C-alpha positions in Angstrom: 75.5 118.1 97.7 77.7 119.6 100.5 79.8 116.4 100.6 80.6 116.6 96.9 81.4 120.2 97.2 83.8 119.6 100.1 85.4 116.6 98.3 85.9 118.8 95.2 87.4 121.6 97.3 89.8 119.3 99.1 90.8 117.6 95.8 91.5 121.0 94.2 93.6 122.0 97.2 95.6 118.8 96.9 96.3 119.4 93.2 97.9 122.8 94.0 101.7 122.5 93.6 102.6 124.6 96.6 101.3 122.3 99.3 103.9 120.9 101.6 103.9 117.2 102.7 102.1 117.9 106.0 99.4 120.0 104.3 98.8 117.1 101.9 98.7 114.7 104.9 96.1 116.9 106.6 94.0 117.1 103.5 94.1 113.3 103.1 93.1 113.0 106.7 90.2 115.4 106.2 89.1 113.5 103.1 89.3 110.2 105.0 87.2 111.8 107.8 84.5 112.8 105.3 84.4 109.4 103.8 84.1 107.8 107.2 81.2 110.1 108.1 79.4 108.9 104.9 80.4 105.2 105.4 81.0 104.6 109.1 81.2 100.9 108.6 84.2 101.2 106.4 87.6 99.9 107.7 90.8 102.0 107.4 91.9 100.1 104.3 88.7 100.9 102.5 88.9 104.6 103.6 92.5 104.8 102.3 91.4 103.3 99.0 88.6 105.8 98.7 91.0 108.7 99.4 93.6 107.3 97.0 91.0 106.9 94.2 89.8 110.5 94.7 93.3 112.0 94.5 94.8 109.7 92.0 97.4 108.1 94.2 97.9 104.6 95.6 96.5 103.7 99.0 100.0 103.0 100.1 101.0 106.6 99.3 98.0 107.9 101.2 99.0 105.8 104.2 102.6 107.1 104.0 101.3 110.7 104.1 98.9 110.0 106.9 101.7 108.5 109.0 103.4 111.9 109.0 100.7 113.2 111.3 101.8 110.7 114.0 105.4 112.1 114.1 106.5 114.6 116.8 106.0 118.3 116.2 109.8 118.9 115.9 110.0 116.3 113.1 106.9 117.8 111.4 108.6 121.2 111.5 111.6 119.7 109.5 109.1 118.4 107.0 107.3 121.7 106.8 110.6 123.5 106.2 111.6 121.0 103.5 114.6 119.8 105.7 113.3 116.2 105.7 111.4 114.3 102.9 108.5 112.0 103.2 110.8 109.1 102.6 113.2 110.1 105.4 110.3 110.6 107.7 109.0 107.2 106.9 112.3 105.7 108.0 112.1 107.6 111.3 108.7 106.1 112.0 110.3 102.7 112.4 112.0 103.9 115.6 109.8 103.3 118.6 111.5 105.6 121.1 110.2 109.2 120.4 113.3 110.8 121.9 115.6 108.7 119.6 113.4 109.5 116.7 113.8 113.3 117.4 117.5 112.9 118.0 118.0 111.0 114.7 115.9 113.5 112.8 118.0 116.4 114.1 121.2 114.6 113.2 119.8 113.8 109.7 119.1 117.5 109.1 122.4 118.7 110.7 124.5 116.2 108.8 122.5 116.3 105.5 121.9 112.5 105.6 120.4 110.8 102.6 117.3 108.7 102.8 119.5 105.6 102.5 121.8 106.6 105.4 118.8 107.4 107.5 117.2 104.1 106.6 120.3 102.2 107.8 120.4 104.1 111.1 116.7 103.6 111.6 117.1 99.9 111.0 119.9 99.8 113.4 117.8 101.5 116.1 114.8 99.2 115.4 117.1 96.2 116.0 119.1 97.8 118.8 116.7 100.1 120.7 119.0 100.5 123.7 121.9 101.9 121.6 122.7 105.6 121.5 123.0 107.7 118.4 126.8 108.0 118.9 127.2 104.2 119.0 125.1 103.8 115.9 127.0 106.3 114.0 130.3 104.8 115.2 129.1 101.3 114.1 128.4 102.6 110.6 131.7 104.4 110.3 133.7 101.2 110.9 135.1 99.8 107.6 133.6 96.6 106.4 136.0 93.7 106.1 135.5 91.2 103.3 136.5 87.6 104.0 138.0 85.7 101.1 138.2 82.3 102.7 135.7 79.7 101.4 134.4 78.9 104.8 133.6 82.5 105.6 131.9 83.3 102.3 129.7 80.2 102.3 131.0 79.1 98.9 133.0 76.0 98.3 135.2 75.1 95.4 
């Protein structure tokens, strides 16, 4: 009986429109915890599915929100304040170096980067972990040159 009451309370809280992304993530984590207590043999995927079914989202969405809880506090603050979106934060998670992640988050907020711009920079850092933010930004500011010759385009007449 207590379990159902707690699940109902958490679900009602999630349905409120004024929860920020981190509050939703914490509620999902709490729901997940409750399901795990009831079904300790369940793996993470099953628990995510249970939470998703309970709140009416996909398991993938639930995992995206739960991933926010792994980010550094300064990045979570940007999320709480609405300066970063869940999508932007997901792109930051691809960067393994916490310091670079924080630096890029700060730059995204300061520069008003879109999720697409942030995705490109995050991809760059994932592929080039030793590069600095300045070198990444510089690389993206270079104009792209299109080659018209058949040999460079891969097409032959």
